[in-house]
C-alpha positions, 0 to 999 in steps of 0.5 A: 500500500502506498503512502498516498493510500494510507494517508487517504485512508487515515483521512477517511477514518478521521472524517468518519469519526468526526461525523460519528462524534457529531452525531453522538454529541448532538443527536444520540446523547440529547435524545438518550438524556431526554428518554432517561428524564421521561422515564425518571423525572427526578433526574430532570436537573441532571440533563443540562449539566451532563449535556454540557459536560459531554460537549466539553469532554468531546472538544479535545477529542475533535482537536486530536482529530485535527492533529491526526489529519495533519499527520495524515498529510505528512504520511501522504507527502512521505515527511513523517519523520520530522520534528513538526510531525512529532510535535503534532503526535505529542500534542495529541497525546497531551490532549488525550491525557487532559481529556482523561483527567477532565472526564475523571474530575468531571465525573467525581464532581458530578458524583459529589453533587449527587448527579452521577451513578456509581456504576457510570463513574466506574465505566468512565474510569475504565474508559479513562484507562483506555484513553490514557493507554492511547495517550501513552502510545502516542507519546512513545510514538512522538519520541521515536518520530523525533529520534527518527527525524534526528537520524534522518537529518544525520544520514542526509548530511552524510550523503 
């Protein structure tokens, strides 16, 4: 598979994830929340804080997609092993870590305000573990892209 094909497949994936994320944030979650409220009217005051929380948590995820899009451009141009690409991957890792922290802290705050279920808190912690693992993988990838960029510069200088 060529670099062009790989880069374009990454971009198709980014578009699919972005559309799915927008659909989830602006259609599925509000409808799901309203159905919970109609079945349990005592949770009416939970709806708006949880909706705003999910939207805020989604923002870093969409920012990560922007960096993935940029990296896909580097894949297409076959310029992956550069400091700028390493920076994009590192910023993606930082955003993922920040998002995991935001999800955890937000869930704890909502739990302390008696607006969260302990089971949902546990599920979100499991999700956080997955996101932290992805962030660590991205951080490792960024480090090795940086090392590869240095080696590439050294080898180009000797030719």
